[in-house]
N, CA, C and O atoms as a GROMACS GRO file, in nm:
protein
  328
    1MET      N    1  10.298  -0.492  12.301
    1MET     CA    2  10.279  -0.632  12.256
    1MET      C    3  10.429  -0.660  12.231
    1MET      O    4  10.497  -0.573  12.176
    2LYS      N    5  10.495  -0.799  12.274
    2LYS     CA    6  10.618  -0.836  12.207
    2LYS      C    7  10.597  -0.922  12.096
    2LYS      O    8  10.494  -0.990  12.094
    3ASN      N    9  10.699  -0.930  11.978
    3ASN     CA   10  10.684  -1.023  11.876
    3ASN      C   11  10.769  -1.110  11.910
    3ASN      O   12  10.816  -1.094  12.023
    4PHE      N   13  10.815  -1.225  11.833
    4PHE     CA   14  10.888  -1.334  11.855
    4PHE      C   15  11.036  -1.304  11.899
    4PHE      O   16  11.103  -1.352  11.990
    5TYR      N   17  11.065  -1.207  11.800
    5TYR     CA   18  11.229  -1.156  11.808
    5TYR      C   19  11.269  -1.076  11.926
    5TYR      O   20  11.386  -1.049  11.951
    6ASP      N   21  11.137  -1.027  12.019
    6ASP     CA   22  11.187  -0.956  12.124
    6ASP      C   23  11.207  -1.038  12.241
    6ASP      O   24  11.252  -0.994  12.347
    7LEU      N   25  11.168  -1.174  12.218
    7LEU     CA   26  11.168  -1.290  12.320
    7LEU      C   27  11.327  -1.322  12.324
    7LEU      O   28  11.399  -1.300  12.227
    8GLU      N   29  11.388  -1.390  12.479
    8GLU     CA   30  11.490  -1.436  12.487
    8GLU      C   31  11.490  -1.570  12.570
    8GLU      O   32  11.415  -1.577  12.668
    9ALA      N   33  11.571  -1.678  12.535
    9ALA     CA   34  11.551  -1.803  12.582
    9ALA      C   35  11.722  -1.796  12.696
    9ALA      O   36  11.829  -1.737  12.683
   10GLU      N   37  11.665  -1.890  12.796
   10GLU     CA   38  11.794  -1.846  12.889
   10GLU      C   39  11.871  -2.014  12.879
   10GLU      O   40  11.810  -2.120  12.889
   11LEU      N   41  11.983  -2.000  12.861
   11LEU     CA   42  12.058  -2.153  12.854
   11LEU      C   43  12.089  -2.195  12.982
   11LEU      O   44  12.074  -2.117  13.076
   12PRO      N   45  12.133  -2.312  13.000
   12PRO     CA   46  12.151  -2.397  13.118
   12PRO      C   47  12.287  -2.335  13.203
   12PRO      O   48  12.309  -2.357  13.322
   13SER      N   49  12.349  -2.276  13.136
   13SER     CA   50  12.471  -2.166  13.171
   13SER      C   51  12.414  -2.054  13.254
   13SER      O   52  12.489  -2.005  13.338
   14GLY      N   53  12.298  -2.010  13.240
   14GLY     CA   54  12.224  -1.892  13.266
   14GLY      C   55  12.215  -1.756  13.202
   14GLY      O   56  12.161  -1.653  13.240
   15LYS      N   57  12.302  -1.794  13.066
   15LYS     CA   58  12.333  -1.686  13.003
   15LYS      C   59  12.205  -1.682  12.912
   15LYS      O   60  12.150  -1.785  12.872
   16LYS      N   61  12.160  -1.548  12.879
   16LYS     CA   62  12.034  -1.525  12.778
   16LYS      C   63  12.066  -1.474  12.659
   16LYS      O   64  12.143  -1.380  12.638
   17VAL      N   65  11.985  -1.560  12.552
   17VAL     CA   66  12.010  -1.539  12.410
   17VAL      C   67  11.865  -1.452  12.345
   17VAL      O   68  11.747  -1.487  12.341
   18LYS      N   69  11.920  -1.349  12.306
   18LYS     CA   70  11.782  -1.312  12.215
   18LYS      C   71  11.757  -1.363  12.090
   18LYS      O   72  11.845  -1.370  12.005
   19LEU      N   73  11.622  -1.406  12.070
   19LEU     CA   74  11.595  -1.463  11.942
   19LEU      C   75  11.620  -1.370  11.827
   19LEU      O   76  11.655  -1.411  11.717
   20GLU      N   77  11.605  -1.258  11.852
   20GLU     CA   78  11.670  -1.153  11.733
   20GLU      C   79  11.796  -1.227  11.668
   20GLU      O   80  11.798  -1.228  11.545
   21GLU      N   81  11.908  -1.295  11.740
   21GLU     CA   82  12.004  -1.333  11.672
   21GLU      C   83  11.978  -1.418  11.576
   21GLU      O   84  12.064  -1.439  11.490
   22TYR      N   85  11.837  -1.492  11.572
   22TYR     CA   86  11.803  -1.598  11.463
   22TYR      C   87  11.731  -1.549  11.348
   22TYR      O   88  11.682  -1.625  11.265
   23LYS      N   89  11.723  -1.415  11.340
   23LYS     CA   90  11.625  -1.360  11.244
   23LYS      C   91  11.707  -1.359  11.120
   23LYS      O   92  11.826  -1.330  11.108
   24GLY      N   93  11.593  -1.409  10.998
   24GLY     CA   94  11.641  -1.439  10.867
   24GLY      C   95  11.667  -1.594  10.849
   24GLY      O   96  11.684  -1.644  10.738
   25LYS      N   97  11.668  -1.669  10.974
   25LYS     CA   98  11.675  -1.807  10.942
   25LYS      C   99  11.557  -1.880  10.978
   25LYS      O  100  11.469  -1.821  11.040
   26VAL      N  101  11.543  -2.016  10.944
   26VAL     CA  102  11.416  -2.085  10.972
   26VAL      C  103  11.437  -2.140  11.106
   26VAL      O  104  11.547  -2.194  11.119
   27ILE      N  105  11.360  -2.142  11.211
   27ILE     CA  106  11.377  -2.196  11.350
   27ILE      C  107  11.286  -2.276  11.369
   27ILE      O  108  11.170  -2.242  11.348
   28ILE      N  109  11.321  -2.410  11.418
   28ILE     CA  110  11.249  -2.512  11.480
   28ILE      C  111  11.266  -2.497  11.636
   28ILE      O  112  11.373  -2.479  11.692
   29ILE      N  113  11.140  -2.508  11.699
   29ILE     CA  114  11.155  -2.498  11.850
   29ILE      C  115  11.088  -2.644  11.894
   29ILE      O  116  10.981  -2.688  11.853
   30ALA      N  117  11.163  -2.699  11.973
   30ALA     CA  118  11.126  -2.835  12.021
   30ALA      C  119  11.132  -2.846  12.144
   30ALA      O  120  11.240  -2.839  12.203
   31ASN      N  121  10.999  -2.868  12.214
   31ASN     CA  122  10.986  -2.906  12.360
   31ASN      C  123  11.029  -3.071  12.366
   31ASN      O  124  10.972  -3.161  12.304
   32THR      N  125  11.115  -3.082  12.434
   32THR     CA  126  11.171  -3.228  12.450
   32THR      C  127  11.158  -3.304  12.591
   32THR      O  128  11.175  -3.246  12.698
   33ALA      N  129  11.134  -3.411  12.582
   33ALA     CA  130  11.121  -3.501  12.719
   33ALA      C  131  11.183  -3.642  12.663
   33ALA      O  132  11.129  -3.721  12.586
   34SER      N  133  11.312  -3.652  12.725
   34SER     CA  134  11.410  -3.766  12.696
   34SER      C  135  11.344  -3.908  12.708
   34SER      O  136  11.378  -4.001  12.635
   35LYS      N  137  11.233  -3.919  12.818
   35LYS     CA  138  11.184  -4.046  12.845
   35LYS      C  139  11.049  -4.046  12.741
   35LYS      O  140  10.975  -4.144  12.748
   36CYS      N  141  11.026  -3.963  12.668
   36CYS     CA  142  10.895  -3.970  12.602
   36CYS      C  143  10.920  -4.062  12.473
   36CYS      O  144  11.028  -4.077  12.416
   37GLY      N  145  10.814  -4.111  12.444
   37GLY     CA  146  10.803  -4.214  12.327
   37GLY      C  147  10.844  -4.168  12.195
   37GLY      O  148  10.881  -4.243  12.104
   38LEU      N  149  10.835  -4.006  12.189
   38LEU     CA  150  10.846  -3.963  12.063
   38LEU      C  151  11.024  -3.900  12.051
   38LEU      O  152  11.056  -3.796  11.994
   39THR      N  153  11.100  -3.976  12.108
   39THR     CA  154  11.250  -3.900  12.121
   39THR      C  155  11.304  -3.949  11.967
   39THR      O  156  11.391  -3.876  11.919
   40TYR      N  157  11.266  -4.053  11.894
   40TYR     CA  158  11.296  -4.082  11.794
   40TYR      C  159  11.310  -3.947  11.692
   40TYR      O  160  11.392  -3.950  11.601
   41GLN      N  161  11.235  -3.844  11.711
   41GLN     CA  162  11.244  -3.734  11.653
   41GLN      C  163  11.368  -3.649  11.667
   41GLN      O  164  11.387  -3.550  11.597
   42TYR      N  165  11.459  -3.696  11.767
   42TYR     CA  166  11.579  -3.622  11.787
   42TYR      C  167  11.647  -3.658  11.680
   42TYR      O  168  11.705  -3.567  11.621
   43THR      N  169  11.659  -3.791  11.630
   43THR     CA  170  11.752  -3.836  11.521
   43THR      C  171  11.736  -3.732  11.400
   43THR      O  172  11.818  -3.647  11.367
   44TRP      N  173  11.601  -3.760  11.333
   44TRP     CA  174  11.595  -3.663  11.237
   44TRP      C  175  11.614  -3.530  11.238
   44TRP      O  176  11.649  -3.462  11.141
   45LEU      N  177  11.585  -3.479  11.382
   45LEU     CA  178  11.621  -3.318  11.390
   45LEU      C  179  11.754  -3.292  11.392
   45LEU      O  180  11.794  -3.188  11.340
   46GLU      N  181  11.833  -3.372  11.445
   46GLU     CA  182  11.958  -3.358  11.456
   46GLU      C  183  12.040  -3.365  11.306
   46GLU      O  184  12.135  -3.291  11.281
   47GLU      N  185  11.996  -3.451  11.227
   47GLU     CA  186  12.029  -3.476  11.056
   47GLU      C  187  12.007  -3.334  11.011
   47GLU      O  188  12.095  -3.266  10.958
   48LEU      N  189  11.888  -3.294  11.034
   48LEU     CA  190  11.840  -3.185  10.937
   48LEU      C  191  11.914  -3.044  10.987
   48LEU      O  192  11.954  -2.962  10.904
   49TYR      N  193  11.928  -3.024  11.137
   49TYR     CA  194  12.049  -2.952  11.172
   49TYR      C  195  12.178  -2.934  11.124
   49TYR      O  196  12.233  -2.827  11.098
   50LYS      N  197  12.214  -3.022  11.118
   50LYS     CA  198  12.369  -3.094  11.075
   50LYS      C  199  12.390  -3.039  10.915
   50LYS      O  200  12.485  -2.976  10.869
   51LYS      N  201  12.262  -3.087  10.845
   51LYS     CA  202  12.273  -3.048  10.720
   51LYS      C  203  12.252  -2.910  10.675
   51LYS      O  204  12.322  -2.864  10.585
   52TYR      N  205  12.146  -2.828  10.742
   52TYR     CA  206  12.133  -2.694  10.727
   52TYR      C  207  12.183  -2.593  10.816
   52TYR      O  208  12.174  -2.477  10.775
   53SER      N  209  12.230  -2.612  10.919
   53SER     CA  210  12.277  -2.500  10.994
   53SER      C  211  12.357  -2.422  10.968
   53SER      O  212  12.373  -2.324  11.041
   54ASP      N  213  12.423  -2.439  10.870
   54ASP     CA  214  12.559  -2.353  10.828
   54ASP      C  215  12.455  -2.262  10.728
   54ASP      O  216  12.500  -2.153  10.694
   55LYS      N  217  12.352  -2.289  10.690
   55LYS     CA  218  12.304  -2.201  10.579
   55LYS      C  219  12.174  -2.150  10.613
   55LYS      O  220  12.142  -2.046  10.555
   56TRP      N  221  12.081  -2.205  10.704
   56TRP     CA  222  11.950  -2.138  10.750
   56TRP      C  223  11.900  -2.182  10.844
   56TRP      O  224  11.797  -2.125  10.881
   57LEU      N  225  11.939  -2.271  10.904
   57LEU     CA  226  11.849  -2.360  10.991
   57LEU      C  227  11.884  -2.344  11.142
   57LEU      O  228  12.003  -2.370  11.162
   58VAL      N  229  11.821  -2.313  11.243
   58VAL     CA  230  11.824  -2.319  11.388
   58VAL      C  231  11.722  -2.416  11.454
   58VAL      O  232  11.601  -2.413  11.430
   59VAL      N  233  11.784  -2.502  11.538
   59VAL     CA  234  11.681  -2.596  11.621
   59VAL      C  235  11.704  -2.546  11.760
   59VAL      O  236  11.820  -2.537  11.801
   60LEU      N  237  11.613  -2.517  11.830
   60LEU     CA  238  11.585  -2.483  11.955
   60LEU      C  239  11.534  -2.554  12.053
   60LEU      O  240  11.412  -2.541  12.064
   61TRP      N  241  11.604  -2.652  12.157
   61TRP     CA  242  11.559  -2.745  12.219
   61TRP      C  243  11.528  -2.693  12.350
   61TRP      O  244  11.613  -2.639  12.421
   62PHE      N  245  11.390  -2.710  12.388
   62PHE     CA  246  11.331  -2.664  12.547
   62PHE      C  247  11.295  -2.797  12.605
   62PHE      O  248  11.194  -2.855  12.567
   63PRO      N  249  11.375  -2.849  12.698
   63PRO     CA  250  11.352  -2.963  12.780
   63PRO      C  251  11.245  -2.913  12.890
   63PRO      O  252  11.247  -2.806  12.951
   64CYS      N  253  11.140  -3.031  12.902
   64CYS     CA  254  11.023  -3.001  12.957
   64CYS      C  255  11.006  -3.120  13.055
   64CYS      O  256  11.000  -3.231  13.001
   65ASN      N  257  10.998  -3.114  13.180
   65ASN     CA  258  10.952  -3.224  13.288
   65ASN      C  259  10.825  -3.201  13.332
   65ASN      O  260  10.786  -3.242  13.441
   66GLN      N  261  10.751  -3.133  13.251
   66GLN     CA  262  10.608  -3.075  13.325
   66GLN      C  263  10.493  -3.212  13.312
   66GLN      O  264  10.395  -3.218  13.387
   67PHE      N  265  10.520  -3.310  13.216
   67PHE     CA  266  10.429  -3.414  13.178
   67PHE      C  267  10.466  -3.560  13.206
   67PHE      O  268  10.509  -3.630  13.114
   68ALA      N  269  10.452  -3.608  13.327
   68ALA     CA  270  10.462  -3.742  13.353
   68ALA      C  271  10.616  -3.745  13.380
   68ALA      O  272  10.683  -3.842  13.346
   69ASN      N  273  10.664  -3.648  13.434
   69ASN     CA  274  10.824  -3.649  13.467
   69ASN      C  275  10.899  -3.726  13.378
   69ASN      O  276  10.961  -3.823  13.421
   70GLN      N  277  10.901  -3.685  13.219
   70GLN     CA  278  10.956  -3.768  13.122
   70GLN      C  279  11.086  -3.686  13.081
   70GLN      O  280  11.136  -3.711  12.972
   71GLU      N  281  11.138  -3.595  13.157
   71GLU     CA  282  11.261  -3.508  13.151
   71GLU      C  283  11.336  -3.485  13.261
   71GLU      O  284  11.383  -3.372  13.273
   72PRO      N  285  11.368  -3.597  13.378
   72PRO     CA  286  11.387  -3.611  13.477
   72PRO      C  287  11.578  -3.570  13.486
   72PRO      O  288  11.631  -3.558  13.596
   73TRP      N  289  11.629  -3.561  13.406
   73TRP     CA  290  11.775  -3.562  13.386
   73TRP      C  291  11.818  -3.396  13.434
   73TRP      O  292  11.736  -3.304  13.434
   74THR      N  293  11.937  -3.385  13.467
   74THR     CA  294  12.004  -3.254  13.472
   74THR      C  295  12.040  -3.205  13.340
   74THR      O  296  12.038  -3.263  13.231
   75ASP      N  297  12.073  -3.089  13.371
   75ASP     CA  298  12.116  -3.027  13.210
   75ASP      C  299  12.235  -3.083  13.155
   75ASP      O  300  12.247  -3.090  13.032
   76GLU      N  301  12.312  -3.119  13.220
   76GLU     CA  302  12.429  -3.172  13.156
   76GLU      C  303  12.390  -3.325  13.090
   76GLU      O  304  12.436  -3.365  12.983
   77GLU      N  305  12.308  -3.394  13.168
   77GLU     CA  306  12.280  -3.537  13.098
   77GLU      C  307  12.185  -3.500  12.991
   77GLU      O  308  12.205  -3.570  12.892
   78ILE      N  309  12.089  -3.416  12.976
   78ILE     CA  310  12.038  -3.389  12.856
   78ILE      C  311  12.111  -3.326  12.730
   78ILE      O  312  12.086  -3.340  12.610
   79LYS      N  313  12.202  -3.259  12.792
   79LYS     CA  314  12.298  -3.243  12.677
   79LYS      C  315  12.384  -3.335  12.618
   79LYS      O  316  12.405  -3.336  12.497
   80GLN      N  317  12.442  -3.423  12.706
   80GLN     CA  318  12.479  -3.557  12.659
   80GLN      C  319  12.413  -3.633  12.564
   80GLN      O  320  12.472  -3.674  12.464
   81ASN      N  321  12.256  -3.661  12.594
   81ASN     CA  322  12.173  -3.738  12.549
   81ASN      C  323  12.144  -3.688  12.401
   81ASN      O  324  12.144  -3.754  12.296
   82CYS      N  325  12.119  -3.549  12.423
   82CYS     CA  326  12.076  -3.524  12.299
   82CYS      C  327  12.143  -3.453  12.203
   82CYS      O  328  12.092  -3.437  12.092
   0.00000   0.00000   0.00000
């Protein structure tokens, strides 16, 4: 059985990142959809990230278009919006 740090995430560039790189930090995992009514959360997540990322915080954003097509943008458009 794998643990969290055995997992890896794939960036839009195709590069894979091992989650063990973030060991010892607080990790927030956000399932994002730009056209969702909850996008106001982006603002405070970004503020939190800017305040603590150099110390102990990592925010991993995972765009999802599975629910009512609320993330129809390309990776580049998502990057610009988020």
